[in-house]
All heavy atoms as an XYZ file, in Angstrom:
694
protein
N     -71.408     30.601    137.753
C     -70.511     29.457    137.779
C     -69.894     29.219    136.405
O     -68.696     29.020    136.298
C     -71.291     28.233    138.268
C     -70.457     27.016    138.355
S     -69.350     27.132    139.757
C     -69.052     25.470    140.054
N     -70.702     29.254    135.380
C     -70.209     29.045    134.009
C     -69.229     30.143    133.611
O     -68.241     29.890    132.936
C     -71.379     28.981    133.019
C     -70.972     28.555    131.630
C     -70.315     27.182    131.582
O     -70.717     26.296    132.342
O     -69.381     27.019    130.766
N     -69.499     31.349    134.049
C     -68.602     32.472    133.768
C     -67.226     32.239    134.398
O     -66.195     32.514    133.782
C     -69.227     33.749    134.323
C     -68.709     35.009    133.721
C     -69.519     36.200    134.201
O     -70.650     36.380    133.716
O     -69.005     36.930    135.063
N     -67.202     31.724    135.598
C     -65.941     31.425    136.277
C     -65.184     30.325    135.554
O     -63.966     30.403    135.390
C     -66.206     31.005    137.742
O     -66.894     32.065    138.391
C     -64.922     30.707    138.475
N     -65.893     29.307    135.099
C     -65.252     28.224    134.345
C     -64.611     28.755    133.072
O     -63.501     28.377    132.724
C     -66.276     27.153    133.986
C     -66.451     26.142    135.022
C     -67.189     24.922    134.483
N     -67.630     24.186    135.631
C     -68.874     23.826    135.858
N     -69.805     24.091    134.989
N     -69.187     23.177    136.944
N     -65.328     29.606    132.379
C     -64.804     30.171    131.132
C     -63.568     31.025    131.408
O     -62.588     30.979    130.671
C     -65.882     31.002    130.428
C     -65.427     31.655    129.147
C     -65.021     30.684    128.045
O     -65.310     29.479    128.141
O     -64.393     31.144    127.071
N     -63.600     31.811    132.458
C     -62.448     32.621    132.852
C     -61.233     31.728    133.078
O     -60.148     31.972    132.548
C     -62.783     33.413    134.121
C     -61.607     34.149    134.698
C     -61.284     35.429    134.271
C     -60.794     33.552    135.661
C     -60.191     36.102    134.794
C     -59.704     34.212    136.188
C     -59.408     35.487    135.753
O     -58.333     36.152    136.264
N     -61.395     30.677    133.869
C     -60.298     29.771    134.173
C     -59.826     29.016    132.935
O     -58.624     28.800    132.759
C     -60.688     28.795    135.287
C     -60.703     29.437    136.631
N     -61.852     29.918    137.198
C     -59.708     29.700    137.503
C     -61.569     30.450    138.362
N     -60.279     30.343    138.581
N     -60.734     28.613    132.078
C     -60.363     27.912    130.853
C     -59.476     28.801    129.987
O     -58.417     28.381    129.520
C     -61.611     27.489    130.069
C     -61.290     26.632    128.839
C     -62.503     26.461    127.935
N     -62.888     27.705    127.293
C     -62.227     28.257    126.260
N     -61.152     27.704    125.783
N     -62.660     29.384    125.721
N     -59.899     30.043    129.798
C     -59.128     30.976    128.969
C     -57.774     31.292    129.608
O     -56.749     31.367    128.916
C     -59.927     32.254    128.745
C     -61.107     32.033    127.807
C     -62.114     33.146    127.793
N     -61.558     34.461    127.551
C     -62.284     35.571    127.502
N     -63.596     35.505    127.656
N     -61.711     36.731    127.289
N     -57.760     31.473    130.898
C     -56.529     31.790    131.622
C     -55.530     30.644    131.539
O     -54.357     30.837    131.211
C     -56.879     32.122    133.068
C     -55.693     32.456    133.928
C     -54.946     33.603    133.702
C     -55.314     31.617    134.971
C     -53.850     33.920    134.494
C     -54.231     31.931    135.770
C     -53.507     33.079    135.518
O     -52.432     33.391    136.305
N     -55.990     29.433    131.821
C     -55.094     28.274    131.782
C     -54.586     28.001    130.377
O     -53.423     27.627    130.192
C     -55.788     27.049    132.368
C     -56.037     27.121    133.872
C     -56.885     25.941    134.333
C     -54.734     27.185    134.643
N     -55.425     28.199    129.385
C     -54.977     28.035    128.006
C     -53.857     29.033    127.686
O     -52.893     28.701    127.022
C     -56.140     28.248    127.038
C     -55.777     28.068    125.603
S     -57.223     28.336    124.570
C     -56.422     28.877    123.091
N     -53.984     30.234    128.201
C     -52.992     31.276    127.915
C     -51.643     30.960    128.542
O     -50.607     31.131    127.892
C     -53.501     32.634    128.414
N     -51.622     30.493    129.767
C     -50.332     30.288    130.440
C     -49.752     28.893    130.220
O     -48.616     28.636    130.585
C     -50.426     30.571    131.959
C     -51.368     29.600    132.657
C     -50.798     32.016    132.204
C     -51.269     29.632    134.163
N     -50.512     28.004    129.584
C     -50.068     26.628    129.409
C     -49.275     26.451    128.111
O     -49.515     25.527    127.349
C     -51.261     25.677    129.444
C     -50.835     24.246    129.584
O     -49.764     23.964    130.098
N     -51.672     23.331    129.121
N     -48.333     27.337    127.877
C     -47.499     27.255    126.682
C     -46.165     27.922    127.005
O     -46.140     29.064    127.468
C     -48.196     27.964    125.517
C     -47.396     27.910    124.249
O     -46.401     28.617    124.109
N     -47.840     27.089    123.320
N     -45.052     27.237    126.745
C     -43.753     27.818    127.102
C     -43.422     29.103    126.336
O     -42.769     29.999    126.895
C     -42.751     26.710    126.777
C     -43.482     25.699    125.997
C     -44.940     25.886    126.224
N     -43.874     29.234    125.098
C     -43.622     30.480    124.356
C     -44.356     31.650    124.992
O     -43.808     32.742    125.138
C     -44.029     30.340    122.890
C     -43.190     29.382    122.047
C     -43.770     29.270    120.646
C     -41.753     29.827    121.994
N     -45.598     31.406    125.386
C     -46.367     32.490    126.013
C     -45.795     32.849    127.375
O     -45.769     34.015    127.760
C     -47.847     32.111    126.085
C     -48.495     32.116    124.700
C     -49.988     32.035    124.757
N     -50.500     30.720    125.039
C     -50.743     29.782    124.122
N     -50.487     30.005    122.847
N     -51.232     28.612    124.469
N     -45.305     31.855    128.105
C     -44.663     32.170    129.391
C     -43.390     32.984    129.160
O     -43.064     33.872    129.951
C     -44.391     30.895    130.179
C     -45.692     30.260    130.687
C     -45.455     29.164    131.708
N     -44.642     28.067    131.231
C     -45.101     26.955    130.650
N     -46.408     26.808    130.460
N     -44.270     26.001    130.280
N     -42.694     32.730    128.066
C     -41.525     33.536    127.714
C     -41.908     34.975    127.423
O     -41.183     35.913    127.792
N     -43.035     35.167    126.773
C     -43.537     36.523    126.497
C     -43.869     37.221    127.814
O     -43.527     38.392    128.019
C     -44.765     36.480    125.566
C     -44.369     35.954    124.189
C     -45.422     37.860    125.462
C     -45.546     35.582    123.295
N     -44.505     36.501    128.719
C     -44.835     37.080    130.026
C     -43.571     37.477    130.775
O     -43.514     38.545    131.385
C     -45.665     36.099    130.857
C     -47.068     35.780    130.333
C     -47.719     34.705    131.192
C     -47.928     37.017    130.256
N     -42.549     36.635    130.696
C     -41.285     36.973    131.361
C     -40.662     38.228    130.761
O     -40.116     39.071    131.470
C     -40.314     35.804    131.276
C     -40.612     34.717    132.252
C     -39.546     33.645    132.286
N     -40.065     32.495    132.993
C     -40.725     31.499    132.412
N     -40.931     31.483    131.120
N     -41.191     30.503    133.144
N     -40.736     38.342    129.436
C     -40.195     39.538    128.771
C     -40.958     40.786    129.204
O     -40.367     41.862    129.348
C     -40.259     39.369    127.251
N     -42.249     40.658    129.439
C     -43.063     41.800    129.846
C     -42.830     42.193    131.302
O     -43.235     43.279    131.723
C     -44.549     41.522    129.609
C     -44.988     41.638    128.152
C     -46.379     41.067    127.968
C     -44.936     43.078    127.698
N     -42.182     41.330    132.079
C     -41.872     41.688    133.462
C     -40.954     42.903    133.510
O     -40.941     43.636    134.492
C     -41.194     40.520    134.174
C     -42.150     39.462    134.633
C     -41.425     38.334    135.323
C     -40.656     38.841    136.506
N     -39.976     37.779    137.256
N     -40.215     43.138    132.444
C     -39.299     44.284    132.385
C     -40.039     45.608    132.204
O     -39.453     46.662    132.362
C     -38.299     44.094    131.245
C     -37.479     42.825    131.341
C     -36.670     42.743    132.624
O     -36.064     43.761    133.016
O     -36.658     41.654    133.237
N     -41.308     45.536    131.831
C     -42.107     46.747    131.651
C     -42.857     46.731    130.338
O     -42.771     45.767    129.564
N     -43.599     47.784    130.084
C     -44.386     47.895    128.858
C     -43.485     47.714    127.642
O     -42.361     48.220    127.618
C     -45.061     49.262    128.774
C     -46.097     49.478    129.863
O     -46.292     48.570    130.700
O     -46.703     50.553    129.885
N     -43.976     46.977    126.645
C     -43.171     46.690    125.460
C     -44.018     46.755    124.202
O     -45.189     46.399    124.212
C     -42.566     45.287    125.553
O     -41.707     45.175    126.653
N     -43.385     47.195    123.133
C     -44.027     47.167    121.820
C     -43.847     45.780    121.215
O     -43.058     44.960    121.714
C     -43.402     48.209    120.876
O     -42.035     47.846    120.643
C     -43.506     49.617    121.443
N     -44.522     45.543    120.120
C     -44.378     44.287    119.398
C     -42.923     44.085    118.977
O     -42.374     42.988    119.102
C     -45.311     44.282    118.176
C     -45.465     42.967    117.447
C     -46.128     41.916    118.319
C     -46.279     43.162    116.178
N     -42.288     45.154    118.537
C     -40.891     45.074    118.111
C     -39.972     44.719    119.291
O     -39.059     43.907    119.156
C     -40.439     46.393    117.471
C     -41.133     46.722    116.171
C     -42.528     47.332    116.330
O     -42.895     47.753    117.468
O     -43.260     47.365    115.343
N     -40.211     45.346    120.440
C     -39.424     45.038    121.638
C     -39.556     43.564    122.011
O     -38.575     42.892    122.327
C     -39.879     45.877    122.841
C     -39.670     47.363    122.660
O     -38.772     47.760    121.899
O     -40.418     48.132    123.303
N     -40.796     43.078    121.975
C     -41.039     41.690    122.349
C     -40.455     40.720    121.335
O     -39.956     39.655    121.715
C     -42.543     41.447    122.527
C     -43.155     42.100    123.760
C     -44.667     42.015    123.708
C     -42.619     41.465    125.027
N     -40.510     41.076    120.057
C     -39.913     40.216    119.033
C     -38.418     40.093    119.270
O     -37.838     39.005    119.170
C     -40.202     40.771    117.637
N     -37.787     41.187    119.607
C     -36.358     41.183    119.888
C     -36.040     40.366    121.140
O     -35.084     39.597    121.167
C     -35.872     42.624    120.059
O     -34.519     42.651    120.404
N     -36.859     40.501    122.163
C     -36.619     39.812    123.432
C     -36.885     38.312    123.354
O     -36.223     37.527    124.030
C     -37.483     40.430    124.535
N     -37.850     37.917    122.518
C     -38.251     36.506    122.476
C     -37.709     35.757    121.266
O     -37.689     34.530    121.268
C     -39.786     36.375    122.467
O     -40.300     36.989    121.280
C     -40.408     36.984    123.710
N     -37.328     36.484    120.222
C     -36.875     35.828    119.000
C     -38.005     35.321    118.127
O     -37.770     34.634    117.134
N     -39.239     35.669    118.468
C     -40.392     35.230    117.681
C     -40.659     36.204    116.538
O     -40.435     37.403    116.676
C     -41.637     35.140    118.568
C     -41.604     34.097    119.684
C     -42.811     34.260    120.596
C     -41.561     32.697    119.100
N     -41.160     35.675    115.431
C     -41.559     36.524    114.308
C     -42.818     37.289    114.699
O     -43.615     36.832    115.515
C     -41.826     35.678    113.074
C     -40.593     35.006    112.527
C     -40.889     34.179    111.291
O     -42.009     34.256    110.754
O     -39.979     33.458    110.860
N     -43.008     38.435    114.082
C     -44.122     39.324    114.439
C     -45.480     38.630    114.334
O     -46.334     38.792    115.208
C     -44.094     40.579    113.582
N     -45.688     37.853    113.282
C     -46.988     37.190    113.097
C     -47.241     36.167    114.209
O     -48.328     36.117    114.778
C     -47.037     36.518    111.728
C     -48.370     35.948    111.379
C     -48.382     35.426    109.955
C     -49.742     34.870    109.609
N     -49.800     34.387    108.238
N     -46.233     35.375    114.514
C     -46.346     34.373    115.579
C     -46.535     35.054    116.924
O     -47.394     34.664    117.725
C     -45.092     33.480    115.613
O     -44.949     32.857    114.337
C     -45.169     32.431    116.703
N     -45.753     36.072    117.171
C     -45.846     36.822    118.415
C     -47.229     37.444    118.578
O     -47.831     37.375    119.653
C     -44.765     37.893    118.456
C     -44.683     38.759    119.698
C     -44.495     37.914    120.950
C     -43.560     39.764    119.549
N     -47.749     38.034    117.515
C     -49.078     38.636    117.563
C     -50.154     37.626    117.918
O     -51.078     37.923    118.689
N     -50.027     36.417    117.369
C     -50.999     35.364    117.662
C     -50.949     34.993    119.138
O     -51.982     34.896    119.802
C     -50.722     34.152    116.769
C     -51.716     33.055    116.927
C     -52.997     33.023    116.454
C     -51.522     31.824    117.633
N     -53.602     31.845    116.810
C     -52.716     31.091    117.539
C     -50.443     31.282    118.325
C     -52.863     29.836    118.110
C     -50.605     30.030    118.891
C     -51.805     29.328    118.776
N     -49.748     34.793    119.670
C     -49.602     34.445    121.084
C     -50.064     35.589    121.992
O     -50.687     35.342    123.025
C     -48.156     34.063    121.403
C     -47.785     32.697    120.915
N     -48.280     31.541    121.465
C     -46.959     32.309    119.910
C     -47.781     30.495    120.840
N     -46.971     30.934    119.882
N     -49.784     36.815    121.609
C     -50.249     37.958    122.400
C     -51.770     38.029    122.441
O     -52.353     38.376    123.471
C     -49.668     39.263    121.860
C     -48.226     39.537    122.247
C     -47.652     40.662    121.390
C     -48.096     39.860    123.727
N     -52.416     37.693    121.337
C     -53.884     37.719    121.334
C     -54.441     36.664    122.285
O     -55.443     36.903    122.965
C     -54.437     37.541    119.922
O     -54.219     36.240    119.447
N     -53.795     35.503    122.365
C     -54.232     34.476    123.312
C     -53.994     34.947    124.750
O     -54.853     34.762    125.618
C     -53.511     33.141    123.041
C     -53.988     32.580    121.701
C     -53.761     32.138    124.173
C     -53.220     31.375    121.220
N     -52.851     35.578    124.989
C     -52.575     36.109    126.329
C     -53.559     37.211    126.712
O     -53.992     37.295    127.866
C     -51.138     36.628    126.407
C     -50.061     35.553    126.431
C     -48.692     36.163    126.191
C     -50.099     34.781    127.747
N     -53.923     38.026    125.747
C     -54.906     39.089    126.024
C     -56.280     38.480    126.298
O     -56.970     38.871    127.245
C     -54.965     40.052    124.851
C     -55.829     41.252    125.095
C     -55.827     42.242    123.943
O     -55.264     41.946    122.880
O     -56.411     43.320    124.132
N     -56.666     37.511    125.492
C     -57.944     36.827    125.667
C     -57.982     36.066    126.996
O     -59.046     35.886    127.579
C     -58.163     35.876    124.484
C     -59.494     35.229    124.432
N     -60.643     35.906    124.100
C     -59.859     33.957    124.674
C     -61.663     35.065    124.138
N     -61.220     33.885    124.483
N     -56.800     35.668    127.479
C     -56.696     34.927    128.732
C     -56.411     35.800    129.937
O     -56.009     35.301    130.978
N     -56.565     37.112    129.775
C     -56.478     38.071    130.885
C     -55.055     38.285    131.419
O     -54.881     38.821    132.506
C     -57.404     37.668    132.047
C     -58.774     37.281    131.601
C     -59.145     35.944    131.553
C     -59.681     38.236    131.192
C     -60.419     35.572    131.117
C     -60.948     37.882    130.762
C     -61.323     36.537    130.722
N     -54.025     37.879    130.665
C     -52.646     37.974    131.148
C     -51.942     39.259    130.710
O     -51.005     39.695    131.370
C     -51.842     36.778    130.659
S     -52.428     35.224    131.348
N     -52.343     39.807    129.581
C     -51.754     41.065    129.106
C     -52.877     41.987    128.647
O     -53.984     41.548    128.335
C     -50.748     40.865    127.941
C     -49.598     39.983    128.347
C     -51.408     40.348    126.703
N     -52.562     43.256    128.626
C     -53.469     44.239    128.044
C     -52.650     45.124    127.131
O     -51.441     45.251    127.292
C     -54.200     45.041    129.109
C     -53.313     45.762    130.079
C     -54.065     46.386    131.236
O     -55.236     46.041    131.465
O     -53.465     47.231    131.918
N     -53.327     45.687    126.151
C     -52.611     46.569    125.238
C     -53.214     47.949    125.280
O     -54.374     48.141    125.616
C     -52.589     46.011    123.816
C     -53.922     45.879    123.148
C     -53.763     45.270    121.771
C     -55.110     45.033    121.138
N     -54.984     44.424    119.819
N     -52.371     48.904    124.948
C     -52.754     50.305    124.967
C     -51.966     50.998    123.867
O     -50.982     50.447    123.368
C     -52.407     50.905    126.336
C     -53.101     52.220    126.610
O     -53.976     52.627    125.812
O     -52.767     52.864    127.617
N     -52.371     52.184    123.502
C     -51.638     52.960    122.506
C     -50.980     54.133    123.220
O     -51.642     54.906    123.908
C     -52.572     53.459    121.378
C     -51.811     54.324    120.403
C     -53.214     52.282    120.664
N     -49.647     54.205    123.077
C     -48.874     55.303    123.652
C     -48.042     55.908    122.541
O     -47.298     55.193    121.866
C     -47.925     54.796    124.742
C     -48.577     54.479    126.046
C     -47.511     54.153    127.077
C     -48.123     53.834    128.410
N     -47.103     53.440    129.382
N     -48.180     57.186    122.373
C     -47.413     57.908    121.365
C     -47.510     57.255    119.988
O     -46.528     57.132    119.267
C     -45.953     58.040    121.805
C     -45.800     58.788    123.108
C     -44.370     58.786    123.625
O     -43.453     58.375    122.892
O     -44.185     59.215    124.779
N     -48.715     56.791    119.673
C     -48.965     56.194    118.360
C     -48.509     54.755    118.204
O     -48.637     54.182    117.130
N     -47.987     54.146    119.255
C     -47.531     52.756    119.192
C     -48.340     51.901    120.151
O     -48.676     52.333    121.246
C     -46.054     52.644    119.564
C     -45.124     53.226    118.543
C     -43.709     52.834    118.860
C     -42.819     53.300    117.726
N     -41.508     52.675    117.766
N     -48.615     50.679    119.731
C     -49.293     49.731    120.601
C     -48.274     49.150    121.568
O     -47.222     48.670    121.152
C     -49.937     48.601    119.783
O     -50.859     49.172    118.847
C     -50.668     47.613    120.673
N     -48.592     49.220    122.840
C     -47.722     48.656    123.867
C     -48.502     47.614    124.666
O     -49.715     47.717    124.831
C     -47.145     49.730    124.819
C     -46.201     50.649    124.095
C     -48.235     50.512    125.494
N     -47.787     46.626    125.126
C     -48.361     45.545    125.910
C     -47.805     45.618    127.321
O     -46.659     45.986    127.521
C     -48.014     44.193    125.271
C     -48.625     44.019    123.919
C     -47.971     44.472    122.775
C     -49.875     43.435    123.776
C     -48.538     44.335    121.526
C     -50.452     43.292    122.518
C     -49.779     43.743    121.405
O     -50.348     43.610    120.170
N     -48.640     45.223    128.285
C     -48.202     45.197    129.684
C     -48.851     44.002    130.377
O     -49.917     43.528    129.975
C     -48.535     46.495    130.402
C     -49.992     46.689    130.758
C     -50.241     47.965    131.556
N     -49.780     49.154    130.893
C     -50.493     49.851    130.002
N     -51.698     49.451    129.670
N     -50.002     50.926    129.451
N     -48.176     43.550    131.417
C     -48.718     42.457    132.218
C     -49.908     42.927    133.037
O     -49.913     44.049    133.540
C     -47.668     41.958    133.217
C     -46.583     41.031    132.735
C     -45.659     40.676    133.895
C     -47.146     39.789    132.111
N     -50.868     42.061    133.189
C     -51.944     42.288    134.149
C     -51.541     41.577    135.436
O     -50.525     40.880    135.494
C     -53.264     41.691    133.637
O     -53.091     40.275    133.510
C     -53.692     42.305    132.317
N     -52.340     41.714    136.448
C     -52.074     41.000    137.696
C     -52.041     39.492    137.446
O     -51.188     38.783    137.975
C     -53.149     41.356    138.741
C     -52.831     40.865    140.124
C     -51.580     41.502    140.706
O     -51.291     42.680    140.487
N     -50.818     40.724    141.445
N     -52.938     39.006    136.609
C     -52.977     37.583    136.290
C     -51.718     37.139    135.555
O     -51.254     36.018    135.711
C     -54.208     37.245    135.443
C     -55.514     37.335    136.183
C     -56.132     38.735    136.123
O     -55.422     39.704    135.817
O     -57.337     38.840    136.384
N     -51.158     38.006    134.742
C     -49.964     37.672    133.983
C     -48.727     37.518    134.841
O     -47.753     36.878    134.430
N     -48.767     38.074    136.020
C     -47.614     37.983    136.910
C     -47.428     36.583    137.488
O     -46.454     36.324    138.188
C     -47.729     39.020    138.024
C     -47.622     40.425    137.473
C     -47.783     41.464    138.532
C     -47.731     42.854    137.878
N     -47.967     43.911    138.837
N     -48.317     35.655    137.149
C     -48.194     34.263    137.575
C     -46.884     33.656    137.082
O     -46.395     32.688    137.650
C     -49.396     33.430    137.094
C     -49.334     33.195    135.594
C     -49.448     32.100    137.810
N     -46.314     34.236    136.058
C     -45.068     33.704    135.496
C     -43.979     33.595    136.564
O     -43.077     32.767    136.454
C     -44.617     34.533    134.282
C     -44.061     35.875    134.710
C     -43.611     33.777    133.447
N     -44.084     34.365    137.614
C     -43.128     34.276    138.713
C     -43.195     32.935    139.437
O     -42.256     32.531    140.107
C     -43.375     35.379    139.756
C     -42.953     36.748    139.251
O     -42.081     36.819    138.377
O     -43.507     37.730    139.751
N     -44.314     32.234    139.307
C     -44.550     31.009    140.077
C     -44.649     29.758    139.215
O     -44.852     28.676    139.743
C     -45.823     31.154    140.919
C     -45.783     32.418    141.733
C     -46.475     33.557    141.332
C     -45.014     32.480    142.881
C     -46.406     34.728    142.071
C     -44.946     33.647    143.640
C     -45.643     34.767    143.219
O     -45.569     35.908    143.943
N     -44.530     29.908    137.909
C     -44.651     28.775    136.994
C     -43.239     28.346    136.583
O     -42.345     29.152    136.448
C     -45.474     29.185    135.743
C     -45.596     28.045    134.767
C     -46.851     29.673    136.171
N     -43.059     27.062    136.361
C     -41.779     26.496    135.900
C     -40.672     26.611    136.934
O     -39.509     26.708    136.568
C     -41.303     27.162    134.601
C     -42.176     26.826    133.419
O     -42.874     25.807    133.471
O     -42.127     27.580    132.439
N     -40.985     26.647    138.181
C     -39.922     26.703    139.191
C     -39.668     25.340    139.756
O     -40.416     24.483    139.784
C     -40.303     27.687    140.300
C     -40.175     29.097    139.818
C     -40.198     30.027    140.994
C     -39.908     31.432    140.482
N     -39.716     32.379    141.489
């Protein structure tokens, strides 16, 4: 039960911010690097990195290394952006 509460707490914290929802929307287009996301969102790299870490901690994005670059992608949980703010 406590594990479920923690999961929901982290998830809700991640999606309960308009900047992070903007990042999720940008990721709907597909896997993106930090540079791609900075361009799409207008956020500085340091700020973007902080928000991405919260989204990752909240189960909304995952990161991987492709061709020597870190790329971010939506998880199933991150696709909630389709239903928020409508």
